[in-house]
N, C-alpha and C positions, 0 to 999 in steps of 0.2 A: 656580657657583664656578670651574670650570675655564676658562670663557670669560673671566672677569675676570682670572684668573692669566695666561692667554695675552695678553690685552690689555695688562696692566701690564708683563709681561716684555718684550714687543716695544715698548712705549712707552719703556722704559728704553733699549733698543737704539737706537730711532729718535732718542731725545733726546741720546744721548752718542756716537754714531758719526759723528764728523766725518771727511770725506775719502772718502765713498762706501761702496759695498757691501763692498769688500775690507777696509776699515778696520773695518767692523761685525762681521766674522767672529769675532774674539776675544770680543767682547761677546755675540754669539749663542751661541757655544760655552759661555761662562760661564753663561748663563741656561739653555739647554736641556740641556746635558750635565752641567755641574758642579752647578749649583744645584738644578734641578728633576728632573734625571735622566730627562727625557722620552725622550731618545735616547742610545744608546751613542756612543762616539767613532767607531766604524766607520760607524754610521748617519749621524752628522754629516758624515763625509767623503763618503758617498754623497749626502747632501743638498746639499752644496756642488757636487758634480758635476752633479746634476740642475738645480740653480739656475743654474749657468753655461750649461747647454745650452738652457735655455728662454729665450724672449724676455723682456726686462724687467730691472729692477734686481735684483741678487743678494739684497739684504736683504729686499726685498718678496717675491721668489720663495721665499726661505727661510721667511719668516713664513707664507706661504700653505701651503707644504708641511708645516711643523711643525703648524700649526693643523689641517690636514686629518688628519694622522696621529694627533693627540691627541684631537680632538673633532669630526671630520667637517667638513661645510660651514660650520656656524656657528662652529666653532673657527677655520677658515681666515679667515672674515670678521673675527672678533675680533682675531686676531693681525695680519692685514694692516692693519686700521684702527689698531691700536696702533703699528705700524711707521711708517705714513705721517703720522699726526696731528702729531707734533712737527715734522716737516719742513714740512708745509703752513703751520703757524703761524709757524715760524721763518723760512722763506723769504719769506713775505709781509712780515714785519717787516723782515728784512734788505734786501729789494729796495727797500722804501721808504727805509730809512736810507742804503743805498748810493747810490741815485739822488740823495739830498739832500746827502750828505757825501763823495762819491767822490774828491774832490780833496784830502782831508785826509791829511797825512803820517802821522798816527797810525794811521789805518785801513790804509794801505799797509804800514806796519811790522808791524801785527798779523797781516795776511794772510801776510806773509813769515815771521813767527815760527811760525805754525802748520804750515808745510810739513814740517819735520823730524819732527814728531809724527805726522803723517799717513803719511809714508813708513815710520816705525817700526812703526805699527800694521799696515800692509799687509805688511811684511816678516815680522812675527810670525805673521800668518795664513798666509802662504806656507810658512814653516818648519814650522808646526804640521801643515799638510796634507801636506807632504813627509815628515815623520817618520811620520805615520799611514800613508801610502802605503808607505813602505819597511819599517816594522816592525809596523804594526797595533797590537795591544795588548801585544805582546811587549816585553821589556826590550831596549833598544837595545844592539846588539853585532854584530860581524861574523858570528857564527854564526846570528843570528836575522833577518838582513836578507833581504828578498824580492828575489832576484836578478832575477826577471822584471820587477818594478816598476822596478828601477834601469835595466835595459836599455831598457825602453819609454820611461822618462823621458829617457834619453840620446839615443835615436833622435828623440824629439819635440823635444828641445832643439836638436839638430843641425839638424833640418828648419826650425825656427823661426828660428834664428840664422844659419845658413849659407845656406840656400836661400830664406828668407823665405816659406815656404809659409803659406797661409791658416790661421789658428788653428782655424777650424771643421773644416777637413780634417784637421788634426793631431789634434784631439780625436776625430774619427771613427776615424782610423787607430789611435789609442791604444786605443779601445774594441775594435776588431777584433783588434788584436794581443793584448790581454788575454784575449779569448774564445778565440783560437787557442791561446795559452799554457795557459789553463785546460784546454782539451780535450786538449792534448798531455800535460800533467802528469797529468791525470786518467786517461789511458790507461795510465800506468805504475804 
């Protein structure tokens, strides 16, 4: 039963997450945190972090991770297959149709029309992760904000925007800074 639930949940994510892995994040959150409550919001944020740090698409990494957490290796297989199945079918059909009709104005118009929706879905995922990082499960407010998370975010944003530091190095630095901050805060 759980294998089927994992397969169907990630089948929905795979079928409706246009725009790539980041666009899938709100759908994954809705399925695994809100609907089935397989993970907490904090665990979901950790999942996103792990999925970004491992090679491969974030949606597939997330499916594999959730499947493993919920039902072991077979759960990982079920969730991963559910996640990729719609894409395999859809991409095969779309590749055929695109190659046949790529010069049509209607197709080009449709692709341009989808872009704002994809940007909105990615922005929603980013804001959700940012809010969870800054406030966790607390009510949003100045008194509940995690100052260390804001400082680390600011440092990382500065390094990425001003000095164009490699994002992998910035992620590693963020992890190190968070560990150092946790040790220092834990010492007091």
